[in-house]
C-alpha positions in Angstrom: 0.0 0.0 0.0 2.8 2.4 0.9 4.5 1.8 -2.5 1.2 2.6 -4.2 1.0 5.9 -2.3 4.6 6.7 -3.1 4.0 6.0 -6.8 1.0 8.3 -6.8 2.9 11.0 -5.2 5.7 10.8 -7.8 3.0 11.2 -10.5 0.8 13.8 -8.8 2.9 15.7 -6.3 0.7 18.8 -6.2 -2.5 16.9 -5.4 -0.5 14.8 -2.9 0.6 18.0 -1.2 -2.9 19.3 -0.9 -4.2 16.0 0.5 -1.2 15.8 2.9 -1.8 19.2 4.2 -5.5 18.6 4.7 -4.8 15.5 6.8 -2.1 17.1 8.8 -4.2 20.3 9.5 -7.2 18.3 10.5 -5.2 16.5 13.1 -3.3 19.7 14.2 -6.5 21.5 15.0 -7.1 19.0 17.8 -4.0 20.2 19.6 -6.3 22.7 21.4 -7.6 19.6 23.4 -4.2 18.6 24.5 -4.0 18.0 28.2 -1.5 16.8 30.9 -2.1 14.6 33.9 -0.2 14.6 37.2 -3.0 13.2 39.4 -2.8 10.2 41.8 -3.9 8.0 39.0 -0.7 8.8 37.1 1.2 7.2 40.0 -0.8 4.0 39.9 0.0 0.5 39.1 -2.1 -1.6 36.9 -4.5 -3.7 39.0 -3.3 -2.0 42.2 -6.2 -1.7 44.6 -4.3 0.7 46.8 -5.6 3.6 44.6 -9.2 2.5 45.4 -8.3 2.3 49.0 -6.9 5.7 48.9 -10.1 7.1 47.4 -12.2 5.2 49.9 -10.1 6.6 52.7 -10.5 10.1 51.3 -14.3 9.6 51.2 -14.4 8.4 54.8 -12.1 10.8 56.5 -11.9 13.8 54.2 -9.6 14.8 51.3 -6.0 15.8 51.7 -6.4 18.1 48.7 -5.2 21.3 50.3 -2.9 24.1 49.5 -0.5 25.2 52.3 1.0 28.6 52.7 3.9 28.9 55.0 4.2 32.4 56.6 7.5 33.0 58.3 8.6 36.2 60.1 12.2 37.4 60.6 11.6 39.4 63.8 9.3 38.5 66.7 6.7 35.7 66.4 3.7 35.2 64.2 1.6 35.9 67.3 2.6 39.5 67.6 -0.1 42.1 67.0 1.3 43.4 63.7 1.8 39.9 62.2 -1.7 38.7 63.4 -3.1 41.8 61.6 -1.1 40.9 58.5 -2.2 37.3 58.6 -5.8 38.4 59.0 -5.5 40.6 56.0 -3.9 37.8 54.0 -6.7 35.4 55.0 -9.4 37.8 54.0 -7.7 38.5 50.7 -7.5 34.8 50.0 -11.2 34.3 50.8 -12.0 36.9 48.1 -10.5 34.7 45.5 -12.7 32.6 43.2 -12.3 29.0 44.1 -11.4 29.5 47.8 -14.4 28.7 50.0 -12.5 28.4 53.4 -9.1 29.2 54.9 -7.8 27.7 58.1 -5.2 29.7 60.1 -4.0 30.3 63.7 -6.8 33.0 63.8 -9.6 30.5 63.4 -8.6 27.2 65.0 -10.1 26.1 68.3 -7.9 26.7 71.3 -8.3 24.5 74.3 -5.7 25.8 76.8 -6.0 29.6 76.3 -7.5 29.5 78.9 -7.4 25.9 80.1 -10.9 24.6 79.5 -12.6 21.9 81.5 -14.4 19.1 79.5 -17.7 20.9 80.1 -16.3 24.2 78.9 -14.6 22.5 75.9 -17.9 21.0 74.6 -19.9 24.1 75.2 -18.0 26.9 73.3 -15.3 27.6 70.8 -12.3 29.8 71.8 -10.3 31.3 69.0 -8.0 34.3 68.4 -10.4 35.7 65.9 -13.6 35.7 68.2 -11.6 37.3 71.0 -12.4 34.7 73.6 -8.8 33.3 73.7 -6.5 34.4 76.5 -3.6 36.2 74.5 -1.2 35.6 77.3 -1.5 31.8 77.0 -1.7 31.4 73.3 2.0 31.2 72.7 2.4 28.3 75.3 -0.5 26.4 73.7 0.8 26.6 70.2 4.2 25.5 71.3 2.9 22.5 73.4 -0.4 21.5 71.7 -0.5 17.9 70.5 -2.6 19.2 67.6 -0.9 22.4 66.5 2.8 22.2 67.6 5.1 21.4 64.6 2.0 21.3 62.4 0.2 24.6 62.3 3.0 26.5 64.0 6.7 25.9 64.1 8.6 25.2 67.3 10.1 28.7 67.5 6.6 30.4 66.7 8.2 32.2 63.7 6.4 30.2 61.0 2.7 29.3 60.6 0.7 27.5 58.1 -2.4 28.7 56.3 -4.5 25.9 54.8 -6.7 26.2 51.7 -8.9 23.1 51.3 -9.7 22.2 47.7 -11.8 19.0 48.3 -14.7 18.2 46.0 -17.6 15.9 46.9 -15.9 13.0 45.2 -12.1 12.7 45.9 -11.8 10.9 42.5 -12.7 14.2 40.9 -9.9 16.7 41.3 -10.3 20.4 40.7 -9.9 21.1 37.0 -6.2 21.7 36.0 -6.9 25.0 34.3 -8.9 26.3 37.3 -6.2 25.0 39.7 -3.6 26.8 37.6 -5.6 30.1 37.7 -6.3 29.7 41.4 -2.6 29.0 42.3 -1.5 32.0 40.1 -4.0 34.2 42.0 -2.9 32.9 45.3 0.8 33.6 44.5 -0.1 37.1 43.4 -1.9 37.6 46.7 1.1 36.3 48.6 3.4 38.7 46.8 1.7 41.7 48.5 2.8 40.4 51.9 6.4 39.4 51.2 7.7 42.7 52.7 6.5 41.5 56.2 7.4 37.8 55.9 8.8 35.0 53.8 5.9 33.1 52.1 6.0 29.7 50.3 3.2 27.8 48.8 3.0 24.0 49.2 0.6 21.1 49.2 0.0 18.1 46.9 -2.2 20.1 44.5 0.6 22.7 44.2 3.1 19.9 43.3 0.7 18.6 40.7 0.2 22.1 39.2 3.9 23.0 39.2 4.9 19.6 37.6 2.4 20.2 34.8 3.8 23.8 34.4 7.3 22.4 34.1 6.2 19.9 31.6 4.4 22.5 29.5 7.4 24.7 29.7 9.7 21.9 28.6 7.4 20.8 25.7 7.3 24.3 24.3 10.7 25.8 25.2 12.8 22.8 24.8 11.1 21.4 21.8 12.0 24.7 20.1 15.5 24.6 21.5 15.9 21.0 20.3 14.7 22.0 16.8 17.1 24.9 16.7 20.0 22.7 17.9 19.2 20.0 15.3 19.0 22.7 12.6 22.4 23.9 13.5 23.8 20.4 13.5 22.2 19.7 10.1 23.7 22.9 8.7 27.1 21.8 9.9 26.8 18.3 8.5 25.1 18.9 5.2 25.9 22.6 4.5 22.9 23.1 2.4 19.7 24.8 3.5 17.5 22.3 1.6 18.8 19.4 3.7 18.2 21.4 6.9 14.6 22.7 6.2 13.3 19.4 4.7 14.2 17.1 7.7 13.2 19.8 10.3 9.9 20.7 8.7 8.8 17.1 8.1 9.9 16.2 11.7 7.7 19.1 13.1 4.8 18.2 10.9 5.0 14.5 12.2 5.2 15.6 15.9 2.3 17.9 15.6 0.2 15.4 13.7 0.7 12.8 16.5 0.0 15.5 19.2 -3.2 16.3 17.5 -4.1 12.6 17.2 -3.7 11.8 20.9 -5.5 15.0 21.7 -8.5 14.1 19.6 -9.0 10.8 21.5 -8.5 12.4 24.9 -5.2 10.6 25.7 -3.6 12.6 28.5 0.2 13.1 28.6 1.7 12.2 32.0 5.1 13.0 33.6 6.4 9.8 32.0 5.3 10.6 28.5 6.0 14.3 28.7 9.0 14.0 26.2 7.0 12.2 23.6 7.1 15.3 21.3 10.9 15.4 21.4 11.0 11.7 20.8 8.7 11.9 17.8 10.9 14.7 16.4 13.9 12.4 16.7 12.1 9.3 15.3 11.0 11.3 12.2 14.3 13.1 11.8 16.2 9.8 11.9 14.2 8.4 9.0 14.5 11.6 7.0 18.3 11.7 7.5 18.6 8.1 6.2 16.5 9.2 3.1 18.6 12.4 2.6 21.9 10.6 2.8 20.8 7.8 0.5 19.4 10.4 -2.0 22.6 12.2 -2.0 24.6 9.0 -2.6 22.5 8.0 -5.5 22.6 11.5 -7.0 26.4 11.4 -6.9 26.6 8.0 -8.3 24.1 8.6 -11.2 24.7 12.2 -12.3 22.5 12.0 -15.4 19.5 10.4 -13.6 16.4 12.6 -13.4 14.9 13.7 -10.1 11.9 11.5 -10.0 13.9 8.3 -10.8 16.4 9.3 -8.0 13.5 9.7 -5.6 11.9 6.5 -6.6 15.2 4.6 -6.3 15.9 6.2 -2.8 12.4 5.2 -1.6 12.6 1.7 -2.9 16.0 1.0 -1.4 15.2 2.5 2.0 11.6 1.4 2.6 12.2 -2.1 3.7 15.1 -1.3 6.1 13.3 1.6 7.5 10.1 -0.5 7.9 12.0 -3.2 9.8 13.6 -0.5 12.0 10.1 0.8 12.7 8.8 -2.6 13.6 11.7 -3.2 16.0 11.3 0.2 17.5 7.6 -0.4 18.0 8.7 -3.7 19.6 10.9 -1.8 22.0 8.2 0.7 23.0 5.5 -2.1 23.1 7.7 -3.9 25.6 6.8 -1.2 28.1 3.3 -2.7 28.2 4.9 -5.5 30.2 5.4 -3.0 33.0 3.0 -2.9 35.9 3.0 0.9 35.8 -0.1 2.2 34.0 1.4 5.5 32.7 4.5 3.5 31.4 2.1 1.2 29.6 0.3 4.2 28.1 3.6 5.7 27.0 4.6 2.5 25.3 1.3 2.4 23.4 1.5 6.1 22.6 5.0 5.9 21.2 4.3 2.7 19.3 1.6 4.6 17.3 3.9 7.6 17.0 6.8 5.7 15.5 4.6 4.2 12.8 3.1 7.7 12.1 6.6 9.1 11.9 7.6 6.4 9.4 4.6 7.0 7.1 4.8 10.8 7.2 8.6 10.8 6.7 8.3 8.8 3.4 5.3 10.6 2.1 6.6 14.1 3.1 10.0 13.5 1.7 8.6 12.2 -1.6 6.2 15.2 -2.0 8.8 17.9 -1.1 11.5 16.4 -3.3 9.1 16.1 -6.3 8.1 19.7 -6.0 11.7 20.9 -5.8 14.3 20.9 -8.5 17.0 18.3 -8.3 19.9 19.8 -6.4 23.4 20.0 -7.9 24.9 16.6 -7.1 28.2 16.1 -5.3 30.7 15.2 -8.0 32.7 13.2 -5.4 31.1 11.8 -2.3 33.6 12.6 0.3 34.6 10.0 2.9 33.9 10.8 6.5 37.2 10.6 8.4 35.7 9.7 11.7 33.9 6.8 10.1 36.9 5.6 8.3 38.9 5.6 11.5 36.1 3.5 13.2 36.2 1.1 10.2 39.9 0.9 10.5 39.6 0.2 14.3 37.2 -2.6 13.5 39.5 -4.0 10.9 42.9 -3.8 12.7 42.1 -3.6 16.4 39.5 -6.3 16.8 40.9 -7.8 20.0 41.1 -4.3 21.7 37.4 -3.7 20.7 36.3 -7.0 22.2 38.3 -6.5 25.3 37.2 -2.9 25.7 33.5 -3.6 25.4 33.8 -6.6 27.7 35.4 -4.4 30.4 32.6 -1.7 29.8 30.0 -4.4 30.2 31.4 -5.8 33.4 31.8 -2.3 34.9 28.3 -1.4 33.8 26.9 -4.6 35.4 28.8 -3.6 38.6 27.2 -0.2 38.5 23.8 -1.7 37.8 24.1 -3.6 41.1 24.1 -0.2 42.9 20.9 0.9 41.2 18.1 1.9 43.6 14.5 3.1 43.3 14.6 5.5 46.3 13.4 9.0 45.2 11.3 11.8 46.4 9.1 14.5 45.0 11.3 17.3 46.2 14.3 15.9 44.3 12.4 16.3 41.0 13.2 20.0 41.1 16.3 22.1 41.2 17.3 23.7 44.5 17.0 27.2 43.1 13.3 26.7 42.2 10.4 28.1 44.2 8.8 24.7 44.5 12.0 23.1 45.9 12.5 25.9 48.4 8.9 25.9 49.5 8.7 22.1 50.0 12.0 22.1 51.8 10.9 24.8 54.2 7.5 23.4 55.0 9.1 20.0 55.4 11.6 21.2 58.0 9.5 23.8 59.8 6.0 22.4 59.7 6.3 18.7 60.2 6.7 17.1 56.9 5.0 17.3 53.5 3.9 13.9 52.2 1.3 11.9 54.2 1.6 8.3 55.0 -1.7 7.0 56.3 -2.4 3.9 58.3 -6.1 2.8 58.4 -7.2 0.3 61.1 -10.3 -1.7 60.3 -13.0 -2.7 62.8 -11.6 -0.8 65.8 -13.6 2.5 66.0 -16.5 1.2 68.0 -14.3 -0.7 70.4 -12.0 2.3 70.8 -14.6 4.2 72.8 -15.3 1.3 75.1 -11.8 -0.2 75.7 -9.4 1.8 77.8 -6.6 -0.7 76.9 -7.2 -0.2 73.2 -7.0 3.5 73.6 -3.7 3.2 75.4 -2.5 0.9 72.7 -3.1 3.5 70.0 -1.5 6.0 72.2 1.6 3.9 72.2 1.5 3.4 68.4 1.2 7.2 68.0 4.3 7.8 70.2 6.2 5.1 68.3 5.5 6.8 64.9 6.3 10.2 66.4 9.8 9.1 67.4 10.8 7.9 63.9 13.4 10.4 62.6 12.0 10.7 59.1 8.5 11.2 60.4 7.4 14.8 61.2 4.0 15.5 62.6 1.8 12.5 63.5 -2.0 13.1 63.8 -4.5 10.5 65.0 -7.4 9.9 67.3 -4.9 9.9 70.1 -4.4 13.6 69.3 -8.0 14.1 70.3 -7.6 12.1 73.4 -4.6 14.2 74.5 -6.7 17.3 73.9 -9.4 15.8 76.3 -6.7 14.8 78.7 -5.4 18.3 79.0 -8.9 19.5 79.8 -9.4 16.7 82.4 -6.5 17.7 84.8 -4.1 15.5 82.9 -6.2 12.3 83.3 -7.4 10.2 80.4 -11.3 10.6 80.4 -13.4 7.4 80.6 -17.1 6.7 80.6 -19.4 9.7 80.7 -16.7 12.3 80.3 -15.3 10.6 77.2 -18.8 10.3 75.5 -19.4 13.9 76.5 -16.2 15.0 74.8 -16.9 12.9 71.8 -20.5 13.8 71.1 -20.9 17.4 72.3 -17.7 19.0 71.1 -18.6 21.9 68.7 -18.6 21.0 65.0 -15.7 23.2 64.1 -13.5 21.6 66.7 -14.7 18.1 65.6 -13.7 18.8 62.1 -10.2 19.5 63.3 -9.5 16.8 65.8 -12.1 14.0 65.4 -13.5 13.4 62.1 -10.3 13.1 60.2 -9.2 10.2 62.4 -12.1 8.0 63.3 -15.3 6.9 61.6 -18.1 5.2 63.4 -19.8 4.5 60.1 -17.0 2.4 58.7 -15.6 1.4 62.1 -12.2 2.6 61.1 -9.3 4.6 62.7 -6.8 6.6 60.7 -3.4 7.7 61.7 -1.6 10.3 59.4 2.2 10.5 59.7 3.7 13.3 57.5 7.1 12.1 56.2 9.9 14.5 55.8 10.9 14.3 52.2 14.2 16.1 52.9 15.5 13.2 55.1 18.8 12.4 53.4 18.7 8.6 54.0 14.9 8.2 53.5 14.1 4.7 52.3 10.4 4.5 51.7 9.8 0.8 51.4 12.0 0.1 54.4 10.1 2.7 56.5 6.8 1.1 55.7 8.1 -2.5 56.3 9.6 -1.4 59.6 6.2 0.2 60.8 4.3 -2.9 59.6 6.7 -5.2 61.5 6.4 -3.1 64.7 2.6 -3.1 64.4 2.5 -6.8 64.1 5.3 -7.9 66.5 5.3 -5.1 69.1 1.7 -4.0 69.2 0.2 -7.5 68.3 -2.1 -6.4 65.4 -2.8 -8.9 62.7 -1.7 -7.9 59.1 -5.3 -7.9 58.0 -6.2 -5.4 60.7 -4.6 -2.4 58.9 -3.4 -1.1 55.6 -1.2 1.7 54.3 -2.4 4.4 52.0 -1.9 8.0 51.2 0.3 9.7 48.6 3.5 8.4 50.2 2.2 4.8 50.0 1.0 5.2 46.4 4.4 6.6 45.4 6.3 3.8 47.2 4.2 1.0 45.5 5.1 2.6 42.2 8.8 2.8 42.9 9.0 -0.7 44.2 7.5 -2.0 41.0 10.2 -0.4 38.9 12.9 -3.0 39.3 10.5 -5.8 38.2 9.1 -3.6 35.4 12.6 -2.8 34.1 13.6 -6.5 34.0 10.3 -7.5 32.4 10.5 -4.7 29.7 14.2 -5.5 28.8 13.5 -9.3 28.6 10.4 -8.7 26.5 12.1 -6.3 24.1 15.0 -8.6 23.5 12.8 -11.6 23.0 10.5 -9.8 20.5 13.5 -8.3 18.7 15.4 -11.5 18.5 12.3 -13.2 16.9 11.9 -10.3 14.5 15.6 -10.7 13.4 15.1 -14.3 12.7 12.1 -13.5 10.5 13.9 -10.6 8.8 17.4 -12.2 8.2 16.4 -15.9 8.5 19.6 -16.6 10.4 20.2 -17.3 14.1 23.8 -16.2 13.8 22.9 -12.8 12.3 20.2 -12.3 14.9 22.7 -13.0 17.7 25.4 -10.8 16.2 22.8 -8.0 15.9 21.2 -8.3 19.3 24.1 -9.1 21.7 26.1 -5.9 21.0 22.9 -3.8 21.5 22.6 -4.9 25.1 25.5 -2.6 25.8 23.8 0.8 25.5 21.1 -0.1 28.1 23.7 -1.6 30.3 25.9 1.5 30.1 22.9 3.7 31.0 21.9 1.7 33.9 25.5 1.3 35.1 26.1 5.1 34.9 22.8 5.6 36.9 24.1 3.1 39.6 27.5 4.8 39.9 26.1 8.3 39.9 23.5 7.4 42.5 20.6 8.3 40.2 17.6 6.3 41.2 15.4 4.4 38.8 12.1 6.4 38.6 9.0 6.7 36.5 10.8 8.4 33.6 14.3 6.8 33.6 12.6 3.3 33.5 11.7 4.0 29.9 15.2 4.9 28.7 16.7 1.4 28.6 14.0 0.2 26.2 14.4 3.3 24.1 18.2 2.7 24.0 17.7 -0.9 22.9 15.2 0.2 20.1 17.8 2.9 18.9 20.6 0.4 18.9 18.6 -2.3 17.0 17.6 0.3 14.4 21.2 1.0 13.7 22.0 -2.6 13.5 19.3 -3.2 11.0 20.5 -0.4 8.8 24.1 -1.4 9.0 23.5 -5.1 8.4 21.1 -4.4 5.5 23.8 -2.1 3.9 26.6 -4.6 4.7 24.7 -7.4 3.1 24.1 -5.4 0.0 27.8 -4.4 -0.3 28.8 -8.0 0.4 26.8 -9.3 -2.5 28.9 -7.2 -4.9 32.2 -8.9 -4.4 32.0 -11.2 -1.4 34.7 -9.3 0.4 33.8 -8.9 4.1 36.5 -6.3 4.9 35.8 -4.0 1.9 32.1 -4.4 2.5 32.6 -3.1 5.9 34.5 0.0 4.7 31.9 0.7 2.1 29.1 0.3 4.6 30.8 2.7 7.0 31.0 5.3 4.2 27.4 4.9 3.2 24.9 3.9 5.9 27.4 4.8 8.6 27.1 8.4 7.5 23.4 8.3 8.2 23.9 6.7 11.5 26.6 9.1 12.5 24.7 12.2 11.5 21.5 11.1 13.1 23.2 10.1 16.4 25.2 13.3 16.8 22.3 15.6 15.8 19.9 13.9 18.1 22.3 13.6 21.0 23.2 17.3 21.0 19.6 18.1 20.6 18.6 16.2 23.7 21.4 17.6 25.8 19.4 20.9 25.6 17.1 19.3 28.1 19.8 19.7 30.7 18.8 23.3 31.0 15.3 22.3 32.4 14.3 23.0 36.0 12.6 19.5 36.1 15.2 17.0 37.1 13.6 14.0 35.3 13.7 15.9 32.0 17.4 16.6 32.6 18.1 12.9 33.2 16.1 12.0 30.2 18.1 14.4 28.0 21.5 13.2 29.3 20.7 9.5 29.0 19.1 9.8 25.6 22.3 11.4 24.4 24.3 8.6 25.9 22.0 6.1 24.3 22.3 7.6 20.9 26.1 7.9 21.0 26.8 4.6 22.6 24.4 2.8 20.2 26.1 4.3 17.1 29.6 3.5 18.4 28.7 -0.1 19.2 27.1 -0.6 15.8 30.1 0.9 14.0 32.7 -0.9 15.9 31.6 -4.1 17.8 28.9 -5.1 15.3 31.1 -5.0 12.2 33.9 -6.8 14.1 31.5 -9.6 14.9 30.5 -9.8 11.3 34.2 -10.0 10.3 34.9 -12.7 12.9 32.0 -15.0 12.3 31.3 -14.2 8.6 27.6 -15.2 8.8 26.1 -16.7 5.6 23.9 -14.1 3.9 21.3 -14.9 1.4 21.3 -13.2 -2.0 17.9 -11.6 -1.3 18.6 -8.0 -0.4 16.5 -6.1 2.0 
């Protein structure tokens, strides 16, 4: 079918251009529906019921969808008259914003020890700074010592306080619209700016993280896609030195990426953090195909000076369609292997790129044929110059075979050792550069206000017994204290916090019987919403403990922390494993990270299995399949080894790079072996065939690798750390793949001299 389309293009280039533009524009119009997703679902595992438990917990105890403003003063405390006035003004300004229905601050929270209230007084009235009933002389002491507010709403030195802005909807599965959230956060930050003369203000909270991640992704998609295009244009100018061979590859690459963006937008396929770099990848995939076509076209033009343009185009397309098709199939196999992962966004990324690669292939051939038919044949090169770098690589493969084999063996062993050091421990805060507002805000809140990311422990079938069993209440008190003493845990809030409030109002004695029921049932609703409802549910018979984890803890090991807590609950506090479960953002993220090792192994095994089978089908030779596949293990090994040595953890973005590296390497192998095979059929000389292959297809491989590698290195200027790692490791993947396939692969062909059929790809 593709051949028929190409033949039509050669005969009717103008009509082909019109049809091409209509199709592309129809898709591009849909880009207005493009959307990003950084919600909890984007951190989920396929078939993981923890996400449902998370939503169920949110429904029962209330959502944690809140923005947090930290307000820190340089002189005095936040309780001074001037700062309270400033806080009141800030609160009132926030309440004026559309989308803000309530604000919680030190002005509004219930105070129980200012003055000390008896249980009867505690349940009969609400004392706050705002209503004027609180004793100002005792407020500072209460905020410093309160089991509810200390290191939570107010820092230990009373110089920092938190302002909470709830964003909960009726259904925790339905988050505030991303566009509305972006506008709201922008307005909140503008409101905060008016108060920065009096205090240092930072914005935090899970919704802010989600919003800022999306902002970083949007910025990278636009700014760095343009930067990548500019960089690639410069590289193509240096390599080809003709404007035609710059504009054609770049234009068609952009068209391909825009077409695919419109396609995924039209079907409502949201881009996540993992798939954020799909646009750059599509540019690369399309550019790679175009460069191969350009180089082959120039070769044929220089070899057949009198041949007309249409025949040169036809010959170029006919010679390149099958090798490029096979590389597309193997690249699709590489991306499709990501569907073996347990991580849903990784699966979606694999499917998205599989479709994108096929789109890039089709548009590359069609676009190249149309443009070249509409342009005059360029003046051919009278002599096709040999590339000195490629000639040296060919000479190295010819004369230094043992050194090549030994060198790559050492690299493989060192990489395997580095791979053994690979970990999955990571944190949200480490996704951002230290000079960014989001990093500084999260770090400050983490240290001064008791941690940022909640780890929730929900106990089933204990709520009703809790009120009647003093021993059970004491046991939960001990669990609370145990969690509070863990170094990486900041503030712990639980039903025991409520009990400590009641205890303070009962002369230091834990209330029982009538007094306990009085405190439980008759406390004012506002106070209940702060200390009771978030931690116990009579309807579901559940108790929830929330431990906010300090993301800035240097040696934080998420899974180890959860396992240690689980072990203590079972062995030290005698709970059964079925009595409780972990949930919350911290737990969801940990589940995701812990799946990455298994997912990485599964994807790599899957991609090599699929590609080996494809090689058997394409080349009909086990020896050629092995010679092609084995060297291309090295790029992924090198990447994972470098990550291990550098202490860079495997995360939701870097997990995809190994499969991409394999796909890139295999593409090079197919192109090289196909060309080597064609050259070998001319005279049967393996060594001369290698030199000729280096000087023909090797040029395309080298140009593509250097252009794309330098283009991806532009991503190192991003403020989003995963994008930086992606850029660096994609550059390493491109360069290591081309080096392996221009040194080790040809050396293995020279050593084993596999039998090649006369049928040319």
